[in-house]
C-alpha positions as CSV (number, residue, x, y, z in Angstrom):
1,M,46.0,-46.5,1.1
2,T,42.8,-48.6,0.6
3,E,39.2,-47.2,0.5
4,P,37.2,-47.4,3.6
5,E,34.2,-49.5,3.6
6,Y,30.9,-47.7,3.5
7,K,27.6,-48.9,5.2
8,S,24.5,-49.7,3.0
9,G,22.7,-46.6,2.0
10,C,25.9,-44.5,2.1
11,H,27.7,-43.4,-1.1
12,K,31.3,-42.8,-1.5
13,G,32.2,-39.4,-0.3
14,N,28.6,-38.9,1.2
15,L,28.8,-40.1,4.9
16,T,26.4,-38.8,7.2
17,F,27.1,-37.7,10.8
18,W,25.6,-40.9,12.1
19,D,27.7,-43.1,9.7
20,L,30.7,-41.6,11.3
21,V,29.5,-42.2,14.8
22,A,28.8,-45.8,13.8
23,N,32.1,-46.3,12.5
24,L,33.8,-45.0,15.7
25,I,31.8,-47.2,18.0
26,E,31.7,-50.5,16.0
27,G,34.6,-52.8,16.7
28,K,35.7,-51.2,20.1
29,I,35.9,-53.4,23.3
30,Y,33.1,-53.0,25.9
31,I,32.0,-54.7,29.1
32,Y,28.4,-56.0,29.3
33,S,26.9,-54.7,32.6
34,W,23.4,-55.7,32.9
35,G,22.6,-58.8,35.1
36,N,19.0,-58.5,36.1
37,N,17.4,-61.6,34.7
38,P,19.2,-65.1,34.3
39,K,20.2,-64.8,30.8
40,R,21.8,-61.3,31.3
41,A,23.5,-62.5,34.4
42,T,25.5,-65.1,32.3
43,M,26.8,-62.3,30.2
44,K,27.4,-59.7,32.9
45,G,31.0,-58.7,33.2
46,R,32.2,-60.2,29.9
47,K,33.9,-58.5,27.2
48,C,32.4,-57.9,23.9
49,R,32.6,-55.9,20.7
50,V,29.9,-54.1,18.7
51,L,29.6,-55.6,15.2
52,R,26.7,-53.4,14.2
53,R,24.4,-50.8,15.7
54,Y,20.7,-50.9,15.0
55,K,17.7,-48.8,15.4
56,K,16.0,-48.2,19.0
57,N,19.4,-48.3,20.8
58,S,20.1,-51.9,20.1
59,A,23.5,-53.5,18.6
60,L,24.8,-56.9,17.7
61,V,27.7,-57.7,19.8
62,E,30.2,-60.5,19.8
63,F,31.7,-61.9,23.0
64,E,35.2,-63.5,23.4
65,N,33.8,-66.8,23.0
66,G,32.3,-66.2,19.7
67,Q,28.7,-65.8,21.0
68,R,26.6,-63.3,19.2
69,E,23.6,-61.5,20.8
70,I,21.5,-58.4,20.1
71,I,21.3,-56.3,23.1
72,S,20.5,-52.8,24.3
73,R,23.3,-50.5,24.0
74,N,22.6,-49.1,27.5
75,A,23.9,-52.3,28.7
76,L,27.5,-51.5,27.5
77,R,30.4,-49.8,29.4
78,R,33.6,-49.0,28.2
79,K,36.6,-51.1,28.9
80,R,38.8,-49.3,31.3
């Protein structure tokens, strides 16, 4: 079995609660749900996956076509 990757600032065997939460969220498939301006309207309803979580509730996501955007995590809904 291979060793898991650790985020920067984490030391092997010293994961914090928030590091574990980040590992659970990152990589899952979500639906972008906001469409209240022209740019967001083009992304609304598209599937994306979280590549990285950032401070102030933002995230780097990648859409199915390879487009990457930094967005608010409030705009994400779980895929059903």
